[in-house]
C-alpha positions as CSV (number, residue, x, y, z in Angstrom):
1,M,-102.9,23.1,-125.6
2,K,-101.1,21.9,-128.7
3,Q,-98.7,24.9,-128.3
4,I,-98.0,23.9,-124.7
5,V,-97.2,20.4,-125.7
6,I,-94.8,21.6,-128.4
7,L,-93.1,23.9,-125.9
8,I,-92.7,21.2,-123.4
9,F,-91.3,18.9,-126.1
10,A,-88.9,21.6,-127.2
11,L,-87.7,22.1,-123.6
12,L,-87.2,18.4,-123.1
13,L,-85.3,18.2,-126.3
14,S,-83.1,21.1,-125.3
15,V,-82.3,19.5,-122.0
16,E,-81.4,16.2,-123.9
17,I,-79.1,18.1,-126.1
18,L,-77.5,20.0,-123.3
19,S,-76.8,16.8,-121.4
20,A,-75.3,15.1,-124.3
21,Q,-72.0,17.0,-124.8
22,E,-69.0,14.9,-124.1
23,L,-66.4,17.2,-122.6
24,N,-66.3,19.2,-119.4
25,C,-63.1,21.1,-119.9
26,R,-61.8,23.9,-117.7
27,V,-59.9,26.4,-119.8
28,N,-57.2,28.7,-118.4
29,I,-55.5,31.4,-120.5
30,N,-52.2,32.4,-118.9
31,Y,-50.8,35.7,-120.2
32,S,-48.7,36.6,-117.2
33,A,-45.5,36.7,-119.4
34,L,-46.9,39.7,-121.2
35,S,-46.7,43.3,-119.8
36,N,-49.0,46.2,-120.3
37,T,-51.5,44.1,-122.1
38,P,-55.3,44.7,-121.8
39,T,-57.1,41.7,-120.3
40,P,-60.5,41.7,-122.1
41,V,-59.1,39.9,-125.2
42,F,-57.8,37.1,-123.0
43,Q,-61.0,36.8,-121.1
44,S,-63.0,36.6,-124.4
45,L,-60.5,34.0,-125.7
46,Q,-61.0,31.9,-122.6
47,K,-64.8,32.1,-122.8
48,D,-64.8,31.2,-126.5
49,V,-62.4,28.3,-126.2
50,T,-64.4,26.9,-123.3
51,A,-67.6,27.1,-125.3
52,F,-66.0,25.6,-128.4
53,L,-64.8,22.5,-126.5
54,N,-67.8,22.0,-124.1
55,D,-70.8,23.0,-126.2
56,R,-70.0,21.1,-129.3
57,H,-71.0,17.5,-130.1
58,W,-67.8,15.6,-130.8
59,T,-69.5,12.1,-131.2
60,N,-72.9,10.7,-132.0
61,H,-72.9,8.9,-128.6
62,H,-75.1,10.0,-125.7
63,F,-73.5,11.3,-122.5
64,E,-75.3,12.0,-119.3
65,T,-74.2,15.1,-117.5
66,N,-72.3,13.1,-114.9
67,E,-70.5,11.1,-117.7
68,R,-68.8,14.1,-119.3
69,I,-65.1,13.8,-119.6
70,E,-63.2,15.9,-117.1
71,C,-60.2,17.7,-118.6
72,N,-58.1,20.9,-118.3
73,V,-56.7,23.0,-121.1
74,M,-54.1,25.6,-120.3
75,I,-52.9,28.0,-123.0
76,T,-49.9,30.0,-122.1
77,I,-49.4,33.1,-124.2
78,T,-45.8,34.2,-124.7
79,E,-46.3,36.7,-127.5
80,Y,-49.2,38.9,-128.7
81,N,-49.1,41.4,-131.5
82,G,-51.8,43.5,-130.0
83,V,-54.3,42.8,-132.8
84,D,-54.9,39.1,-133.6
85,R,-51.8,37.0,-133.5
86,F,-50.8,34.9,-130.5
87,T,-47.9,32.6,-129.8
88,G,-47.5,30.2,-126.9
89,T,-48.0,26.7,-125.6
90,I,-50.9,24.4,-124.9
91,Q,-51.1,21.8,-122.2
92,I,-53.8,19.1,-121.8
93,N,-54.7,17.3,-118.6
94,L,-57.2,14.5,-118.5
95,S,-58.5,12.4,-115.6
96,R,-61.0,9.5,-115.4
97,P,-63.4,8.7,-112.5
98,I,-63.1,5.2,-110.9
99,F,-66.3,3.3,-110.5
100,N,-67.9,3.4,-107.0
101,T,-65.4,5.9,-105.7
102,S,-64.8,9.7,-105.6
103,Y,-61.4,9.2,-107.0
104,N,-60.3,10.6,-110.4
105,S,-57.4,8.8,-111.9
106,P,-54.9,11.0,-113.9
107,L,-54.9,9.7,-117.4
108,F,-53.0,12.0,-119.7
109,T,-50.8,15.1,-119.4
110,F,-49.3,16.6,-122.5
111,K,-47.6,19.9,-123.2
112,E,-46.5,20.9,-126.6
113,G,-43.0,22.1,-127.3
114,D,-42.4,25.8,-126.6
115,G,-43.6,28.1,-129.3
116,N,-45.3,25.4,-131.2
117,F,-48.8,26.9,-130.9
118,V,-49.4,30.0,-133.0
119,F,-52.9,31.2,-133.9
120,T,-55.0,34.2,-134.8
121,Y,-58.1,35.2,-132.9
122,L,-60.4,38.3,-133.0
123,E,-62.9,39.1,-130.3
124,G,-66.4,38.6,-131.5
125,Q,-65.5,36.4,-134.4
126,P,-67.0,32.9,-134.0
127,L,-64.7,29.9,-133.6
128,E,-65.6,27.7,-136.5
129,F,-64.5,24.1,-137.3
130,V,-65.5,22.1,-140.3
131,E,-64.0,18.6,-140.7
132,N,-61.7,18.3,-143.7
133,T,-61.5,22.0,-144.0
134,V,-58.8,24.2,-142.3
135,T,-60.6,27.3,-141.0
136,S,-58.1,28.4,-138.3
137,N,-55.2,27.0,-136.5
138,L,-56.8,27.7,-133.2
139,T,-59.9,25.5,-133.9
140,Q,-57.8,22.9,-135.7
141,V,-55.7,22.5,-132.6
142,L,-58.7,22.4,-130.2
143,A,-60.5,19.9,-132.3
144,F,-57.4,17.8,-132.6
145,Y,-57.0,17.6,-128.8
146,A,-60.8,17.1,-128.3
147,N,-60.4,13.8,-130.3
148,I,-57.2,12.9,-128.4
149,I,-59.1,13.3,-125.1
150,L,-61.9,11.2,-126.4
151,G,-59.5,8.5,-127.7
152,Y,-57.7,8.2,-124.3
153,D,-61.0,8.0,-122.4
154,Y,-62.6,5.4,-124.7
155,D,-59.5,3.3,-124.7
156,T,-60.0,2.8,-120.9
157,F,-63.5,1.5,-121.3
158,S,-63.1,-0.9,-124.2
159,P,-60.1,-2.5,-125.9
160,L,-58.7,-0.1,-128.5
161,G,-62.0,1.8,-128.1
162,G,-60.4,5.2,-129.0
163,T,-59.3,4.2,-132.5
164,E,-62.0,6.2,-134.3
165,F,-61.1,9.4,-132.5
166,Y,-57.3,9.0,-133.1
167,K,-58.1,8.5,-136.8
168,K,-60.1,11.7,-136.7
169,A,-57.2,13.5,-135.0
170,M,-54.9,12.2,-137.7
171,R,-57.1,13.5,-140.4
172,I,-57.1,16.9,-138.7
173,A,-53.3,16.8,-138.6
174,L,-52.9,15.8,-142.2
175,N,-55.4,18.4,-143.4
176,A,-53.4,21.1,-141.5
177,Q,-50.0,20.1,-142.8
178,G,-50.2,22.6,-145.6
179,S,-51.2,25.5,-143.3
180,G,-47.7,26.5,-142.5
181,Y,-48.1,26.2,-138.8
182,E,-45.8,24.1,-136.7
183,G,-46.7,20.9,-134.9
184,W,-48.6,19.2,-137.8
185,S,-45.8,17.8,-139.9
186,S,-44.1,14.4,-139.7
187,A,-40.9,16.2,-140.2
188,D,-41.3,18.2,-137.0
189,S,-38.2,17.8,-134.9
190,K,-40.0,18.4,-131.6
191,Q,-41.0,15.1,-130.0
192,N,-43.9,16.8,-128.3
193,S,-45.7,17.7,-131.5
194,R,-49.3,17.0,-132.4
195,Y,-48.3,14.8,-135.4
196,N,-45.8,12.7,-133.4
197,L,-48.4,12.2,-130.7
198,V,-51.2,10.9,-132.9
199,D,-48.8,8.9,-135.1
200,A,-47.6,7.0,-132.1
201,L,-51.2,6.4,-130.9
202,L,-52.0,4.8,-134.2
203,D,-48.8,2.8,-134.5
204,K,-49.4,-1.0,-134.3
205,R,-46.4,-1.3,-132.0
206,F,-48.3,0.6,-129.3
207,E,-51.5,-1.4,-129.5
208,N,-50.3,-3.4,-126.4
209,L,-49.9,-0.1,-124.6
210,R,-53.4,0.9,-125.4
211,L,-54.7,-2.5,-124.4
212,G,-52.8,-2.0,-121.2
213,E,-54.8,1.2,-120.6
214,Y,-58.0,-0.8,-120.8
215,Y,-56.8,-3.6,-118.4
216,Y,-55.3,-1.0,-116.0
217,H,-58.5,1.0,-115.7
218,R,-61.5,-1.1,-116.5
219,Q,-60.3,-4.4,-115.3
220,G,-58.0,-3.0,-112.6
221,L,-58.8,0.3,-110.9
222,D,-62.6,-0.1,-111.5
223,V,-62.5,-3.5,-109.8
224,M,-60.4,-2.5,-106.8
225,P,-63.3,-1.0,-104.7
226,S,-64.9,-4.5,-104.6
227,D,-61.7,-6.7,-104.8
228,Q,-58.3,-5.1,-104.4
229,D,-56.3,-8.2,-105.0
230,A,-58.1,-8.9,-108.3
231,G,-57.8,-5.3,-109.4
232,R,-54.0,-5.2,-108.7
233,K,-53.5,-8.4,-110.5
234,Q,-55.1,-6.9,-113.7
235,M,-53.0,-3.7,-113.3
236,L,-49.9,-5.9,-113.2
237,E,-51.0,-7.6,-116.3
238,A,-51.6,-4.2,-117.9
239,L,-47.9,-3.3,-117.1
240,K,-46.9,-6.5,-119.0
241,Y,-48.8,-5.3,-122.0
242,I,-47.0,-2.0,-121.8
243,Q,-43.7,-3.8,-121.5
244,K,-44.4,-5.5,-124.9
245,S,-44.8,-2.1,-126.6
246,D,-41.7,-0.7,-124.9
247,R,-39.7,-3.6,-126.1
248,A,-41.1,-3.1,-129.6
249,K,-40.1,0.6,-129.6
250,P,-38.1,1.7,-126.5
251,N,-38.1,5.2,-125.1
252,S,-41.2,6.3,-126.8
253,L,-43.2,9.5,-126.1
254,I,-46.5,7.8,-125.3
255,I,-45.1,5.3,-122.9
256,S,-43.3,8.2,-121.0
257,L,-46.7,10.0,-121.0
258,F,-48.3,6.9,-119.3
259,F,-45.8,7.0,-116.4
260,T,-46.0,10.8,-116.1
261,A,-49.6,10.4,-115.3
262,K,-49.4,7.1,-113.3
263,S,-46.1,7.0,-111.3
264,D,-47.6,8.2,-108.0
265,E,-50.7,6.1,-108.4
266,L,-48.6,3.0,-109.1
267,V,-46.7,3.5,-105.8
268,N,-49.9,3.9,-103.9
269,V,-51.6,0.9,-105.4
270,F,-48.7,-1.6,-105.2
271,S,-47.4,-0.6,-101.8
272,E,-50.3,-2.7,-100.5
273,S,-49.2,-5.8,-102.5
274,Q,-47.8,-9.0,-101.2
275,T,-44.0,-9.3,-101.4
276,T,-44.0,-11.5,-104.5
277,E,-46.2,-9.1,-106.4
278,K,-44.2,-6.1,-105.2
279,N,-41.0,-7.7,-106.5
280,E,-42.5,-8.4,-109.9
281,V,-44.0,-5.0,-110.4
282,L,-40.7,-3.3,-109.3
283,Q,-38.7,-5.2,-111.8
284,I,-41.1,-4.1,-114.6
285,L,-41.3,-0.5,-113.5
286,K,-37.5,-0.2,-113.3
287,E,-37.3,-1.4,-116.9
288,L,-40.1,0.8,-118.2
289,D,-39.6,4.0,-116.2
290,V,-36.0,4.5,-115.2
291,T,-36.6,8.2,-114.4
292,N,-38.8,7.3,-111.4
293,T,-36.8,4.4,-110.1
294,S,-36.2,6.0,-106.7
295,K,-39.9,6.7,-106.4
296,Y,-40.8,3.1,-107.1
297,Q,-38.6,2.0,-104.3
298,K,-41.3,3.2,-101.9
299,I,-43.4,0.2,-103.1
300,S,-41.0,-2.1,-101.2
301,G,-40.9,0.1,-98.2
302,N,-37.4,1.5,-98.9
């Protein structure tokens, strides 16, 4: 009887552990640019990267299965030496569910500069990551983006809630600066580098942008199913916060990332506004996101 109780307890504990992981990442390894390359190594890579991201505990917080963060990771391989060295790019896509709806709001899309991602990988060799220790560039990059994903998600649920994860991502970047791999250095000339991304996210000048993420999602989109006018009002206030960051440092990477994710959503939401609100939001959007000015004209019906 005692053994049965212990077994049941162990099973319950295992279920608790399985339900507690934070990420639900779909990983795709694209190697179509390569010719005459055997596929098993890429299938193994995809399986191992998926397990590394999804089976690891990245926080000490408890997540129910339905609370896991939805994300996509695409690694495009452009060069492979046939043994263990890969060159390519990595792209991260993140979305956030909106309360009491089936809608997932796009939150973050980021693709590194071409050729920035170089790593070694051997089939059958475990992917290991130890904080404050550089074990491999592959796991350093994956752990870095796991924390960026957590930071973005947490920022939408509490004001500046993602700070601890951005700080972890920065520590990973600083530890990797002596590794010789691109993307980790403050001197990296490519704007879409890991260091430049996390450095901006921790820059005091962009705290208003991050506060805007909170008001936009938690006080705005999450409210809209019960009160559309109140939700839109908070989303407009969120844009004013973002405007403050843009005026503090114009043409920044992370503000452009916000509008890459949100431009279509903004059109859909504010097309239902009253005329006064439409005019106000159009004025702000034309200032902050010149690239999509013609798209935003749809808000006014033009």
